[in-house]
Wavefront OBJ file of the C-alpha trace (Angstrom):
o trace
v 21.149 20.857 -32.292
v 22.439 22.802 -29.316
v 20.612 24.980 -26.809
v 22.574 27.986 -25.538
v 20.991 28.964 -22.237
v 22.963 32.209 -21.915
v 21.786 33.371 -25.348
v 18.348 31.781 -25.157
v 18.880 30.379 -28.641
v 18.992 27.091 -30.548
v 21.774 26.579 -33.087
v 22.086 23.967 -35.819
v 25.499 22.553 -36.792
v 25.592 21.182 -40.352
v 28.704 20.525 -42.446
v 30.929 22.865 -40.450
v 28.269 25.563 -40.720
v 26.434 26.985 -37.744
v 23.009 28.577 -38.109
v 20.222 29.558 -35.803
v 17.300 27.167 -35.831
v 15.117 29.847 -37.392
v 17.552 30.361 -40.287
v 17.937 26.634 -40.802
v 14.171 26.027 -40.755
v 13.624 28.699 -43.420
v 15.716 26.636 -45.860
v 13.465 23.572 -45.502
v 10.260 22.800 -47.397
v 7.013 23.150 -45.444
v 6.370 20.348 -42.883
v 9.676 18.614 -43.519
v 10.135 15.539 -41.285
v 13.588 15.470 -39.676
v 15.598 13.404 -37.214
v 17.694 15.702 -35.037
v 20.829 15.002 -33.037
v 20.988 16.725 -29.647
v 24.344 18.091 -28.525
v 25.866 16.323 -25.528
v 26.078 19.768 -23.912
v 22.306 19.575 -23.363
v 21.983 16.163 -21.703
v 23.889 13.883 -19.355
v 24.832 10.240 -19.873
v 25.163 7.976 -16.829
v 26.626 4.491 -16.553
v 24.930 2.676 -13.679
v 25.403 -0.771 -12.164
v 22.159 -2.408 -11.002
v 23.124 -5.665 -9.283
v 20.262 -8.085 -8.792
v 17.961 -6.277 -11.254
v 16.718 -8.397 -14.158
v 17.136 -6.991 -17.668
v 13.394 -6.538 -18.180
v 13.188 -4.415 -15.018
v 16.101 -2.060 -15.806
v 13.893 0.592 -17.451
v 11.709 0.815 -14.344
v 14.587 0.743 -11.873
v 16.821 3.283 -13.629
v 14.967 6.512 -12.613
v 15.145 5.498 -8.943
v 18.846 4.640 -9.259
v 19.522 8.127 -10.668
v 17.279 10.023 -8.256
v 20.151 11.114 -5.999
v 22.227 12.256 -9.001
v 19.532 14.475 -10.507
v 19.161 18.008 -9.189
v 15.470 18.831 -9.050
v 12.238 16.918 -9.400
v 12.633 13.618 -11.247
v 9.356 14.319 -13.083
v 11.022 17.284 -14.812
v 13.427 14.999 -16.678
v 13.271 12.273 -19.291
v 15.327 9.201 -18.390
v 16.090 6.968 -21.366
v 17.840 3.637 -20.831
v 19.840 2.705 -23.916
v 22.583 0.120 -24.154
v 24.735 -1.739 -21.670
v 28.375 -2.679 -21.240
v 29.408 -5.605 -19.062
v 27.539 -5.043 -15.773
v 26.721 -1.379 -16.470
v 23.609 0.126 -18.030
v 23.577 3.475 -19.830
v 20.929 6.114 -19.260
v 20.472 9.483 -20.948
v 18.919 12.250 -18.850
v 17.531 15.402 -20.460
v 15.426 18.181 -18.979
v 11.870 18.192 -20.324
v 12.110 21.965 -20.632
v 14.813 21.614 -23.306
v 12.903 19.146 -25.467
v 9.686 21.148 -25.108
v 11.457 24.345 -26.197
v 12.840 22.565 -29.257
v 9.517 21.011 -30.275
v 7.606 24.268 -29.791
v 10.059 26.212 -31.934
v 10.061 23.542 -34.652
v 6.249 23.537 -34.685
v 6.292 27.298 -35.019
v 8.484 26.989 -38.126
v 6.528 24.007 -39.531
v 9.271 21.435 -39.023
v 8.165 17.938 -37.983
v 10.608 16.320 -35.549
v 10.472 12.538 -35.899
v 13.187 11.714 -33.386
v 15.743 13.405 -31.147
v 18.912 11.330 -30.864
v 21.642 11.880 -28.232
v 24.843 12.911 -29.978
v 27.062 10.396 -28.191
v 24.669 7.523 -28.927
v 26.371 7.379 -32.332
v 29.701 6.463 -30.724
v 30.503 2.734 -30.613
v 31.067 1.155 -27.205
v 34.863 1.276 -27.363
v 37.214 3.566 -25.454
v 37.672 6.610 -27.656
v 38.301 10.358 -27.545
v 37.320 12.323 -30.643
v 38.037 15.981 -31.347
v 34.994 17.889 -32.593
v 34.553 21.651 -33.061
v 36.783 22.721 -30.176
v 35.560 20.013 -27.794
v 36.410 16.391 -27.088
v 33.761 13.673 -27.399
v 34.705 11.024 -24.840
v 33.413 7.458 -24.745
v 34.682 5.242 -21.923
v 32.099 2.418 -21.749
v 30.902 1.767 -18.224
v 32.553 4.942 -16.893
v 31.946 8.175 -18.834
v 30.295 9.502 -21.980
v 29.960 13.137 -22.993
v 31.269 16.316 -24.619
v 34.121 18.074 -22.796
v 35.566 21.527 -23.645
v 39.246 21.441 -24.535
v 40.060 23.597 -21.513
v 38.527 21.014 -19.150
v 39.920 17.813 -20.667
v 42.751 17.447 -18.118
v 40.443 17.778 -15.100
v 37.862 15.378 -16.555
v 40.455 12.720 -17.400
v 41.886 12.964 -13.892
v 38.436 12.207 -12.517
v 37.254 9.469 -14.883
v 40.509 7.549 -15.431
v 41.025 6.756 -11.755
v 41.060 2.916 -11.481
v 39.757 2.632 -15.078
v 41.323 0.050 -17.411
v 40.775 -0.952 -21.037
v 42.703 -2.810 -23.702
v 42.907 0.090 -26.145
v 42.138 3.800 -26.472
v 41.546 5.408 -29.874
v 42.191 9.139 -30.255
v 40.606 10.639 -33.362
v 41.453 14.064 -34.765
v 42.772 15.940 -37.800
v 45.392 17.816 -35.807
v 48.027 15.149 -35.176
v 50.077 17.416 -32.911
v 47.071 17.943 -30.705
v 46.247 14.215 -30.705
v 49.857 13.251 -29.894
v 49.944 15.737 -27.030
v 46.811 14.155 -25.535
v 48.254 10.673 -26.051
v 51.485 11.628 -24.280
v 49.567 13.186 -21.390
v 47.514 10.013 -20.872
v 50.500 7.655 -21.201
v 52.452 9.727 -18.681
v 49.706 10.513 -16.200
v 47.744 7.241 -16.399
v 50.159 4.535 -17.545
v 48.083 1.626 -16.207
v 44.757 2.575 -17.804
v 45.265 1.401 -21.395
v 47.348 -1.421 -22.816
v 47.762 0.610 -26.021
v 46.801 4.014 -27.418
v 46.567 4.705 -31.133
v 45.759 7.800 -33.140
v 43.451 7.798 -36.148
v 42.626 10.628 -38.552
v 39.074 11.928 -38.547
v 36.838 9.317 -40.115
v 33.041 9.490 -39.817
v 32.838 5.757 -40.506
v 35.350 4.901 -37.784
v 33.538 6.364 -34.817
v 29.947 6.536 -35.933
v 27.213 3.904 -35.717
v 23.453 4.129 -36.354
v 21.853 5.709 -33.297
v 19.272 3.576 -31.505
v 17.929 6.009 -28.915
v 15.147 8.576 -29.174
v 14.813 11.107 -26.368
v 11.273 11.988 -27.470
v 9.750 8.540 -27.350
v 11.934 6.896 -24.735
v 12.282 3.886 -27.054
v 15.011 2.646 -29.351
v 14.647 3.503 -33.024
v 15.460 -0.095 -33.866
v 12.508 -1.207 -31.771
v 10.225 1.248 -33.554
v 11.297 -0.089 -36.957
v 10.667 -3.652 -35.787
v 7.189 -2.716 -34.674
v 6.453 -1.062 -38.018
v 7.587 -4.140 -39.896
v 5.436 -6.418 -37.782
v 2.119 -4.598 -37.640
v 0.258 -7.886 -37.955
v 1.104 -8.365 -34.275
v -1.006 -5.332 -33.400
v -4.296 -7.247 -33.659
v -3.032 -10.059 -31.450
v -1.676 -7.556 -28.945
v -5.029 -5.762 -28.860
v -6.925 -9.029 -28.369
v -4.518 -10.014 -25.598
v -5.075 -6.673 -23.889
v -8.866 -7.049 -24.136
v -8.648 -10.595 -22.786
v -6.503 -9.396 -19.880
v -9.027 -6.667 -19.056
v -11.978 -9.074 -19.247
v -10.111 -11.610 -17.117
v -9.416 -8.919 -14.555
v -13.082 -7.895 -14.500
v -14.151 -11.527 -14.148
v -11.764 -12.104 -11.251
v -12.946 -8.881 -9.628
v -16.601 -9.911 -9.953
v -15.844 -13.458 -8.816
v -13.973 -12.182 -5.771
v -16.847 -9.851 -4.899
v -19.313 -12.748 -5.206
v -17.161 -14.949 -2.996
v -16.805 -12.153 -0.471
v -20.597 -11.793 -0.380
v -20.985 -15.555 0.036
v -18.475 -15.585 2.884
v -20.309 -12.726 4.576
v -23.627 -14.556 4.157
v -22.229 -17.810 5.586
v -20.771 -15.952 8.549
v -24.082 -14.203 9.178
v -25.956 -17.508 9.132
v -23.318 -19.158 11.325
v -23.558 -16.330 13.837
v -27.354 -16.639 13.947
v -27.079 -20.417 14.408
v -24.497 -20.007 17.183
v -26.716 -17.549 19.066
v -29.644 -19.927 18.630
v -27.733 -22.946 19.922
v -25.784 -21.130 22.632
v -27.950 -18.163 23.707
v -26.709 -15.472 26.054
v -23.027 -15.836 25.133
v -20.913 -12.975 23.845
v -19.313 -13.796 20.506
v -15.680 -12.716 20.237
v -14.203 -15.244 17.804
v -16.984 -17.140 16.057
v -14.900 -19.938 14.544
v -12.850 -20.555 17.692
v -15.894 -20.539 19.974
v -17.797 -22.842 17.612
v -14.924 -25.321 17.677
v -14.663 -25.156 21.459
v -18.383 -25.800 21.814
v -18.368 -28.676 19.367
v -15.113 -30.279 20.509
v -15.183 -29.578 24.229
v -17.557 -28.817 27.077
v -18.267 -32.481 27.794
v -18.983 -33.893 31.226
v -18.408 -37.453 32.318
v -22.100 -38.251 32.066
v -23.186 -36.532 28.887
v -20.287 -36.426 26.464
v -20.928 -32.804 25.438
v -22.935 -31.163 22.682
v -21.872 -33.506 19.863
v -22.617 -36.692 21.826
v -25.957 -35.393 23.085
v -27.066 -34.310 19.605
v -26.043 -37.699 18.214
v -28.142 -39.500 20.843
v -31.176 -37.275 20.266
v -30.928 -37.784 16.493
v -30.635 -41.544 16.877
v -33.645 -41.709 19.225
v -35.696 -39.435 16.969
v -34.999 -41.661 13.960
v -35.349 -45.076 15.657
v -38.637 -44.254 17.394
v -40.239 -43.362 14.041
v -41.392 -39.985 15.361
v -40.810 -38.004 12.140
v -44.504 -38.063 11.181
v -45.841 -37.039 14.594
v -43.082 -34.732 15.905
v -41.197 -32.006 14.070
v -38.018 -30.494 15.540
v -38.130 -26.687 15.364
v -34.917 -25.591 17.095
v -32.132 -26.794 19.359
v -30.200 -24.735 21.914
v -27.336 -25.850 24.092
v -26.760 -24.452 27.578
v -23.047 -24.844 28.114
v -23.092 -24.058 31.841
v -25.929 -26.531 32.545
v -24.770 -29.031 29.908
v -28.274 -29.497 28.527
v -30.139 -29.268 25.245
v -33.357 -27.263 24.972
v -35.380 -28.687 22.092
v -38.413 -26.868 20.671
v -40.857 -29.236 18.904
v -44.370 -29.356 17.452
v -46.458 -32.531 17.807
v -49.814 -33.793 16.617
v -50.833 -34.837 20.161
v -49.673 -34.500 23.759
v -48.987 -38.236 23.889
v -46.360 -37.890 21.178
v -44.295 -35.608 23.437
v -44.498 -38.201 26.205
v -43.395 -40.932 23.784
v -40.367 -38.854 22.714
v -39.440 -38.181 26.367
v -39.613 -41.862 27.284
v -37.518 -42.859 24.262
v -34.812 -40.385 25.310
v -34.780 -41.731 28.859
v -34.486 -45.322 27.603
v -31.343 -44.297 25.696
v -29.715 -43.338 29.003
v -30.338 -39.609 28.847
v -32.379 -37.495 31.243
v -35.374 -35.728 29.695
v -38.093 -33.416 30.937
v -41.068 -31.744 29.256
v -40.535 -28.152 30.376
v -43.686 -26.819 28.707
v -46.488 -27.908 26.387
v -49.316 -25.851 24.877
v -51.976 -26.494 22.273
v -52.476 -23.919 19.529
v -54.889 -24.478 16.631
v -54.746 -28.247 16.940
v -50.943 -28.362 17.178
v -49.030 -29.123 20.377
v -45.983 -26.892 20.941
v -43.550 -28.339 23.427
v -40.147 -27.727 24.951
v -37.925 -30.545 26.187
v -34.810 -30.288 28.307
v -32.378 -33.094 27.656
v -29.184 -33.716 29.587
v -27.705 -34.077 33.034
v -29.433 -30.984 34.457
v -33.024 -32.021 33.587
v -35.282 -32.467 36.594
l 1 2 3 4 5 6 7 8 9 10 11 12 13 14 15 16 17 18 19 20 21 22 23 24 25 26 27 28 29 30 31 32 33 34 35 36 37 38 39 40 41 42 43 44 45 46 47 48 49 50 51 52 53 54 55 56 57 58 59 60 61 62 63 64 65 66 67 68 69 70 71 72 73 74 75 76 77 78 79 80 81 82 83 84 85 86 87 88 89 90 91 92 93 94 95 96 97 98 99 100 101 102 103 104 105 106 107 108 109 110 111 112 113 114 115 116 117 118 119 120 121 122 123 124 125 126 127 128 129 130 131 132 133 134 135 136 137 138 139 140 141 142 143 144 145 146 147 148 149 150 151 152 153 154 155 156 157 158 159 160 161 162 163 164 165 166 167 168 169 170 171 172 173 174 175 176 177 178 179 180 181 182 183 184 185 186 187 188 189 190 191 192 193 194 195 196 197 198 199 200 201 202 203 204 205 206 207 208 209 210 211 212 213 214 215 216 217 218 219 220 221 222 223 224 225 226 227 228 229 230 231 232 233 234 235 236 237 238 239 240 241 242 243 244 245 246 247 248 249 250 251 252 253 254 255 256 257 258 259 260 261 262 263 264 265 266 267 268 269 270 271 272 273 274 275 276 277 278 279 280 281 282 283 284 285 286 287 288 289 290 291 292 293 294 295 296 297 298 299 300 301 302 303 304 305 306 307 308 309 310 311 312 313 314 315 316 317 318 319 320 321 322 323 324 325 326 327 328 329 330 331 332 333 334 335 336 337 338 339 340 341 342 343 344 345 346 347 348 349 350 351 352 353 354 355 356 357 358 359 360 361 362 363 364 365 366 367 368 369 370 371 372 373 374 375 376 377 378 379 380 381 382 383 384 385 386 387
């Protein structure tokens, strides 16, 4: 198949016969399924080196590697990676407009296109130049692949054979005079490129291999056949996909739950900090908490941790749990004192608690005490600043 932009027409080349696509389609039964070969005049083959890129990532990396070589928007082209040679990877680039034109016209004439294979994909990866219908099909693995008009062969060879080397070049063609002339030109102009050059008569079996690239699907035909022969994998693949989705949803939900828990803990910590250390501006909660708990000690008191430890020990040893209930504790950093809010069954219980604190070596003062509905509410100041 070849698209002629100047004529706005598709032509089909079959057995040395050229027809328009419309004429060719009329000879086919209704809804015939076909595999078409696209002329190399309608696409470009690139050999690209991608150092450091793993094989499984080549397909993703290739469009970006070719971005500077493609004129126009990359989204307007199909980039198909197919085959490699030494450190080079091959990519076929075809304009989406061309494939869409072909498919639309085939649909119009009730022809089902199963695959669209690049013409040069049928050439084996050996250095070869094959004469075909007035053009030369050139395959120089790692360097160049394409269809070149006979009038441009000299200019193309001058460009692609610079610093190129290979063990052998095969020239294929029915016209031996023409083939010998090309051989002589290469041997004379590029003597260091090939160790040997031989001429072979036209032989479809010599320079033709099963094509493994499909410009419509972007996948190798061999891969498609493998998938068809192993359809029992489809169920496992589907289950794996479902499991991956469910796992992702679970992780998402779990992360949201943890985020909510973290937010809740921070909120409670902030409330506790403001309760213990009122009047202070909170800039970095964790850092300020650590500073308050680890530092701020004076020679007499030992800081918040030491004071809280003493109060807890006195509260437990004096057996005051039944008569006194601790409601809240605040720490005044500047004054180095604890303000303890308590409820007691009787006023004497507050006095007992105060005396027990003083016996432990701490200073204590009952700042206030009121009776409300049979319960005594008191406030004690404990620390070096108590009066």
